[in-house]
KOLVOLO-537226 format. One record per residue (C-alpha): residue in three letters; x, y, z. Coordinates in Angstrom, 3 decimals, always signed. Each point is the difference from the previous one (the first is absolute). Layout:
<pt residu="ALA" xx="X" yy="Y" zz="Z"/>
...
//
This chain:
<pt residu="MET" xx="+47.566" yy="+106.704" zz="-21.516"/>
<pt residu="THR" xx="-1.491" yy="-1.294" zz="-3.213"/>
<pt residu="THR" xx="+2.990" yy="+1.210" zz="-1.971"/>
<pt residu="ASP" xx="+3.741" yy="+0.819" zz="+0.824"/>
<pt residu="PRO" xx="+0.090" yy="+3.206" zz="+2.046"/>
<pt residu="THR" xx="+0.696" yy="+3.117" zz="-1.958"/>
<pt residu="TYR" xx="+1.046" yy="+3.360" zz="+1.034"/>
<pt residu="PRO" xx="-2.673" yy="+2.074" zz="-1.839"/>
<pt residu="ASP" xx="-2.891" yy="-2.355" zz="+1.157"/>
<pt residu="ASN" xx="+1.383" yy="-0.754" zz="+3.542"/>
<pt residu="GLU" xx="-2.534" yy="+2.108" zz="+1.919"/>
<pt residu="ARG" xx="-2.973" yy="-1.940" zz="-1.666"/>
<pt residu="GLN" xx="+1.891" yy="-3.353" zz="+0.325"/>
<pt residu="VAL" xx="+0.555" yy="+0.497" zz="+3.818"/>
<pt residu="VAL" xx="-3.704" yy="+0.634" zz="+0.504"/>
<pt residu="GLU" xx="-0.807" yy="-3.141" zz="-2.036"/>
<pt residu="MET" xx="+2.341" yy="-2.105" zz="+2.265"/>
<pt residu="LEU" xx="-1.003" yy="+1.686" zz="+3.218"/>
<pt residu="PRO" xx="-3.629" yy="+0.964" zz="-0.703"/>
<pt residu="GLU" xx="-0.665" yy="+0.942" zz="+3.612"/>
<pt residu="LEU" xx="+2.255" yy="+3.193" zz="-0.860"/>
<pt residu="ARG" xx="-2.579" yy="+1.092" zz="-2.503"/>
<pt residu="PRO" xx="-1.669" yy="+2.647" zz="+2.224"/>
<pt residu="ALA" xx="+3.206" yy="+1.314" zz="+1.033"/>
<pt residu="ALA" xx="+1.362" yy="+0.050" zz="-3.682"/>
<pt residu="GLU" xx="-3.181" yy="+1.691" zz="-1.243"/>
<pt residu="TYR" xx="+0.303" yy="+2.753" zz="+2.449"/>
<pt residu="TYR" xx="+3.712" yy="+0.523" zz="-0.852"/>
<pt residu="TRP" xx="-0.923" yy="+0.308" zz="-3.722"/>
<pt residu="GLU" xx="-2.874" yy="+2.359" zz="+0.924"/>
<pt residu="ILE" xx="+2.515" yy="+2.097" zz="+1.884"/>
<pt residu="GLU" xx="+3.228" yy="-0.377" zz="-1.992"/>
<pt residu="GLY" xx="-1.301" yy="-0.760" zz="-3.543"/>
<pt residu="ALA" xx="-0.559" yy="-3.108" zz="-1.864"/>
<pt residu="PRO" xx="+2.873" yy="-2.497" zz="-0.770"/>
<pt residu="GLY" xx="+2.290" yy="+1.790" zz="-2.487"/>
<pt residu="ASP" xx="-1.277" yy="+3.409" zz="+1.080"/>
<pt residu="ASP" xx="+1.033" yy="-0.339" zz="+3.567"/>
<pt residu="SER" xx="+3.476" yy="+0.207" zz="+1.481"/>
<pt residu="GLY" xx="+0.630" yy="-3.569" zz="-0.995"/>
<pt residu="PRO" xx="+0.463" yy="-3.524" zz="+1.209"/>
<pt residu="PHE" xx="+2.545" yy="+0.561" zz="+2.547"/>
<pt residu="VAL" xx="-2.141" yy="+2.474" zz="+1.949"/>
<pt residu="PHE" xx="-3.135" yy="-2.156" zz="-0.443"/>
<pt residu="PHE" xx="+1.890" yy="-3.317" zz="+0.971"/>
<pt residu="GLU" xx="+1.690" yy="+1.561" zz="+3.078"/>
<pt residu="SER" xx="-3.039" yy="+1.807" zz="+1.181"/>
<pt residu="LEU" xx="-2.417" yy="-2.851" zz="-0.309"/>
<pt residu="VAL" xx="+1.924" yy="-3.278" zz="-0.025"/>
<pt residu="GLY" xx="+2.932" yy="+1.219" zz="+2.319"/>
<pt residu="THR" xx="-2.463" yy="+1.550" zz="+2.451"/>
<pt residu="TYR" xx="-2.150" yy="-2.970" zz="+0.119"/>
<pt residu="VAL" xx="+2.767" yy="-2.574" zz="+0.570"/>
<pt residu="ALA" xx="+1.721" yy="+2.238" zz="+2.579"/>
<pt residu="ILE" xx="-3.287" yy="+0.499" zz="+2.090"/>
<pt residu="LEU" xx="-0.815" yy="-3.968" zz="-0.405"/>
<pt residu="LEU" xx="+3.626" yy="-0.838" zz="+1.254"/>
<pt residu="ALA" xx="-0.542" yy="+2.286" zz="+2.995"/>
<pt residu="MET" xx="-3.229" yy="-1.757" zz="+0.877"/>
<pt residu="SER" xx="-0.458" yy="-3.254" zz="+2.087"/>
<pt residu="ASP" xx="+0.359" yy="-3.109" zz="-1.608"/>
<pt residu="SER" xx="-3.337" yy="-1.698" zz="-1.310"/>
<pt residu="GLU" xx="-1.066" yy="-2.390" zz="-2.654"/>
<pt residu="LYS" xx="-1.497" yy="+2.576" zz="-2.257"/>
<pt residu="ARG" xx="+2.712" yy="+2.682" zz="+0.588"/>
<pt residu="ASN" xx="+2.528" yy="-2.558" zz="-1.032"/>
<pt residu="ALA" xx="-2.054" yy="-1.030" zz="-3.026"/>
<pt residu="LEU" xx="-0.042" yy="+3.781" zz="-1.124"/>
<pt residu="LEU" xx="+3.751" yy="+0.287" zz="+0.558"/>
<pt residu="ARG" xx="+0.655" yy="-3.265" zz="-1.917"/>
<pt residu="ARG" xx="-2.078" yy="+1.370" zz="-2.925"/>
<pt residu="ALA" xx="+1.810" yy="+3.375" zz="+0.039"/>
<pt residu="PHE" xx="+3.527" yy="-1.554" zz="+0.061"/>
<pt residu="ASN" xx="-1.026" yy="-2.404" zz="-2.796"/>
<pt residu="LEU" xx="-0.719" yy="+3.114" zz="-2.036"/>
<pt residu="ALA" xx="+3.455" yy="+1.262" zz="+0.748"/>
<pt residu="GLU" xx="+1.418" yy="-3.529" zz="-0.876"/>
<pt residu="THR" xx="-1.726" yy="+0.255" zz="-3.267"/>
<pt residu="MET" xx="+1.206" yy="+3.263" zz="-0.729"/>
<pt residu="LEU" xx="+3.485" yy="-0.828" zz="+0.859"/>
<pt residu="LEU" xx="+0.254" yy="-3.278" zz="-1.898"/>
<pt residu="ASN" xx="-2.101" yy="+0.912" zz="-3.263"/>
<pt residu="GLY" xx="+0.210" yy="+3.702" zz="-0.201"/>
<pt residu="ASP" xx="+2.310" yy="+2.080" zz="-2.187"/>
<pt residu="ASP" xx="+2.701" yy="+2.137" zz="+1.749"/>
<pt residu="GLN" xx="-2.331" yy="+2.782" zz="+0.712"/>
<pt residu="VAL" xx="-2.519" yy="-2.295" zz="+1.702"/>
<pt residu="GLN" xx="+2.670" yy="-1.673" zz="+1.998"/>
<pt residu="ASP" xx="+1.296" yy="+3.285" zz="+1.310"/>
<pt residu="LEU" xx="-3.622" yy="+0.945" zz="+0.750"/>
<pt residu="ALA" xx="-0.546" yy="-3.189" zz="+2.264"/>
<pt residu="PHE" xx="+3.437" yy="+0.437" zz="+1.578"/>
<pt residu="ILE" xx="-0.057" yy="+3.787" zz="+0.592"/>
<pt residu="GLY" xx="-3.579" yy="+0.178" zz="+0.813"/>
<pt residu="LEU" xx="-0.249" yy="-2.857" zz="+2.499"/>
<pt residu="LEU" xx="+3.300" yy="-1.552" zz="+1.140"/>
<pt residu="GLU" xx="+2.829" yy="+2.758" zz="-0.059"/>
<pt residu="SER" xx="+1.156" yy="+1.541" zz="+3.247"/>
<pt residu="ARG" xx="-2.902" yy="-1.128" zz="+1.991"/>
<pt residu="GLY" xx="+1.878" yy="-0.541" zz="+3.157"/>
<pt residu="ALA" xx="+0.390" yy="-2.916" zz="+2.729"/>
<pt residu="TRP" xx="-3.521" yy="-0.322" zz="+1.219"/>
<pt residu="TRP" xx="-1.368" yy="-0.075" zz="-3.428"/>
<pt residu="TRP" xx="+2.341" yy="-2.522" zz="-1.463"/>
<pt residu="SER" xx="-0.253" yy="-2.084" zz="+3.122"/>
<pt residu="ARG" xx="-3.808" yy="-0.272" zz="-0.396"/>
<pt residu="ALA" xx="-0.007" yy="-0.279" zz="-3.791"/>
<pt residu="GLN" xx="+2.503" yy="-2.939" zz="-0.299"/>
<pt residu="LEU" xx="-2.632" yy="-2.518" zz="+0.432"/>
<pt residu="PHE" xx="-2.064" yy="+1.400" zz="-3.065"/>
<pt residu="MET" xx="+2.896" yy="+0.818" zz="-2.441"/>
<pt residu="GLY" xx="+0.750" yy="-2.296" zz="-2.758"/>
<pt residu="PRO" xx="+3.328" yy="-0.890" zz="-1.301"/>
<pt residu="ALA" xx="+0.018" yy="+2.886" zz="-2.476"/>
<pt residu="ALA" xx="-0.534" yy="+2.464" zz="+2.793"/>
<pt residu="HIS" xx="+2.707" yy="-1.590" zz="+2.051"/>
<pt residu="GLY" xx="+2.288" yy="+0.024" zz="-2.667"/>
<pt residu="ALA" xx="-0.629" yy="+3.645" zz="-1.034"/>
<pt residu="LEU" xx="+0.593" yy="+0.855" zz="+3.485"/>
<pt residu="ASP" xx="+3.270" yy="-2.127" zz="+0.193"/>
<pt residu="THR" xx="+1.199" yy="+1.845" zz="-3.253"/>
<pt residu="HIS" xx="-0.807" yy="+3.582" zz="+0.929"/>
<pt residu="GLU" xx="-0.079" yy="+0.093" zz="+3.895"/>
<pt residu="PRO" xx="+2.192" yy="-2.905" zz="+1.012"/>
<pt residu="TRP" xx="-0.085" yy="+1.091" zz="+3.653"/>
<pt residu="TRP" xx="-3.911" yy="-0.559" zz="+0.313"/>
<pt residu="ARG" xx="+0.131" yy="-3.274" zz="+1.639"/>
<pt residu="GLU" xx="+2.354" yy="+1.091" zz="+2.939"/>
<pt residu="GLU" xx="-2.174" yy="+2.958" zz="+0.571"/>
<pt residu="THR" xx="-3.130" yy="-2.215" zz="+0.570"/>
<pt residu="VAL" xx="+1.763" yy="-2.008" zz="+2.795"/>
<pt residu="GLY" xx="-1.718" yy="+0.766" zz="+3.164"/>
<pt residu="SER" xx="-1.903" yy="+3.005" zz="-1.305"/>
<pt residu="GLU" xx="-3.446" yy="+1.017" zz="+1.276"/>
<pt residu="ALA" xx="-2.662" yy="+2.048" zz="-1.628"/>
<pt residu="ASP" xx="+0.633" yy="+3.690" zz="+0.634"/>
<pt residu="ASP" xx="-2.390" yy="+2.881" zz="+0.336"/>
<pt residu="ALA" xx="-0.059" yy="+0.843" zz="-3.719"/>
<pt residu="GLU" xx="-2.576" yy="+2.444" zz="-1.051"/>
<pt residu="PHE" xx="-2.283" yy="-1.254" zz="-2.828"/>
<pt residu="ILE" xx="-1.554" yy="+2.872" zz="-1.961"/>
<pt residu="ASP" xx="-2.748" yy="-1.297" zz="-2.239"/>
<pt residu="LEU" xx="-0.823" yy="+2.361" zz="-2.829"/>
<pt residu="TYR" xx="-2.705" yy="-1.882" zz="-1.996"/>
<pt residu="GLY" xx="-1.846" yy="-2.240" zz="+2.313"/>
<pt residu="VAL" xx="+2.041" yy="-2.940" zz="+0.299"/>
<pt residu="ARG" xx="-0.712" yy="-0.402" zz="+3.738"/>
<pt residu="SER" xx="-3.536" yy="-0.125" zz="-0.794"/>
<pt residu="VAL" xx="+0.638" yy="-2.836" zz="-2.363"/>
<pt residu="ILE" xx="+1.835" yy="-1.936" zz="+2.534"/>
<pt residu="ALA" xx="-2.764" yy="+0.581" zz="+2.683"/>
<pt residu="SER" xx="-2.567" yy="-1.242" zz="-2.581"/>
<pt residu="GLU" xx="+2.041" yy="-3.092" zz="-0.938"/>
<pt residu="LEU" xx="+0.567" yy="-1.001" zz="+3.751"/>
<pt residu="VAL" xx="-3.291" yy="+1.098" zz="+1.449"/>
<pt residu="ALA" xx="-1.037" yy="-3.762" zz="+0.517"/>
<pt residu="GLU" xx="+3.098" yy="-0.402" zz="+2.273"/>
<pt residu="GLY" xx="-1.503" yy="+2.869" zz="+1.923"/>
<pt residu="VAL" xx="+2.287" yy="+2.697" zz="-1.238"/>
<pt residu="SER" xx="-1.372" yy="+3.579" zz="-0.400"/>
<pt residu="LEU" xx="+1.456" yy="+3.040" zz="-1.417"/>
<pt residu="GLU" xx="+1.193" yy="+1.197" zz="+3.377"/>
<pt residu="ASP" xx="+1.927" yy="-3.433" zz="+0.233"/>
<pt residu="VAL" xx="+1.976" yy="+0.630" zz="-3.029"/>
<pt residu="PRO" xx="+3.245" yy="+1.928" zz="+0.580"/>
<pt residu="GLY" xx="+0.780" yy="+3.392" zz="-1.519"/>
<pt residu="ALA" xx="-2.112" yy="+3.028" zz="-0.913"/>
<pt residu="THR" xx="-1.993" yy="+0.744" zz="-3.200"/>
<pt residu="HIS" xx="+0.519" yy="+3.442" zz="-1.639"/>
<pt residu="LYS" xx="-3.164" yy="+2.035" zz="-0.049"/>
<pt residu="ARG" xx="-0.278" yy="+1.909" zz="-3.120"/>
<pt residu="GLN" xx="-1.773" yy="+3.252" zz="-0.052"/>
<pt residu="ASP" xx="-2.488" yy="+0.687" zz="-2.822"/>
<pt residu="SER" xx="+0.961" yy="+2.495" zz="-2.385"/>
//
């Protein structure tokens, strides 16, 4: 982010730091309304960044996947360290809170000190829950084309949309 993260500008700042999410963000804004006219940063962040990270964590380890996860967790770290209370809450609630053992286990490698600290403060049991856990059969529902973004980013590694976990919601034309 070129500036400290702010709550009113968070949606645009997310796309600035994770530009690969732009197609999903534009679709979200088309359906839900432009930033400020939509349901707000929490819905946007959870629906795009939360979904993006969860699906990537469920996928097999690869160089590009890991790079995408590092960038997403760097975004969260920036929000936790440099954001006001609303932005910090957004990063914690929208990405880290109550994710469960398999998620935390796979995410630990990518989380920075601020994310670890936030979890230690608000969910101190999280480290014990990760011991010996395996990815579960979580269902990933993508509402805005995040799976397509992931497939596009990982195509050079032989990943197609069919290889990306989850299902993408098919919206009916009105």
